[in-house]
N, C-alpha and C positions, 0 to 999 in steps of 0.2 A: 521135220519138226521146225517150227518157227520160234525164234527167240522173242520173249516178251520183255519189252522195255517199260519199266515203271516210270511214270512221270512224277518228278519231284519238283514242285513249284518253288521258285525262289521268292520267299516272302520279304526278304530284306530289300529296301530300296537302294538306289545308287548312292544317295547321300550317306546312309548309314555305313555302307561298305567302305566308302572313302574316308570317313571320319571316325570310325569305331561304332560302338553300340550306343543306343539311346538309353539314357538313365533318368530316373524320376527324382523328385525333389528330396526324398528321404536319403537317397544315396549321395546326393550333393551335400546335404547337411552333414552326413557322417564323414565324408571325405574331406570337406573343407573345415569342419569343426566350428560351424557357426549356426545360428538359428535360421528358421525360414524367413523371419522378418529381416534379418541381416541380408539374406540372399536377395530378397525383393528390393531392398534399399540399394544394393550393389547394382542390380539390373537397372533401376531407375536412374542411378548416377552414371550409367554407361560403362561401368567397370566389369560387368559380367554379361555374357551373351543372353539374349532373349530366348525363351523356350520355343520349341516347335509345338504348335497346337495340333493335337491329333484327334481331338474330339471336344465336346462341350466342357468336360471336366477332366481332360487328360492332356497334360503338358509333359514334354520330354526335352532334355538337353543332350547334345552330342558329347560323348566322352572326351573328345578332343577339345571342346570348349572348356571343360573342367581342367584338363591338363594345362591348357594355355593360361588360364586364370591363376592356377597354382604356381606355374613357372614365373609369371609376371610378378606375383606377390613375393616370391623368393628372391627374384632379382632386385626388387625395390628394397627388401630388407638388407640384402648384401650391399647395396649402394649406400644405404644409410650408415651401416656399420663400418664401411671402408673409409 
């Protein structure tokens, strides 16, 4: 009797495995507690990472980019209060 090996494709790309999962704008807004307009102003100012375009109307950010932004904002708040 032969063993049957099921093929399970790896749908995650290397970038996502290295930097966490890809999140949408609604999750960023809820985690960072600001509006979509504020998010896009931060991107334009160079304070927040640009999204990965996955399609015509589909943009995602790496979770590590959100974590980096929140850590940077926390550090700047601590520097101001110190």
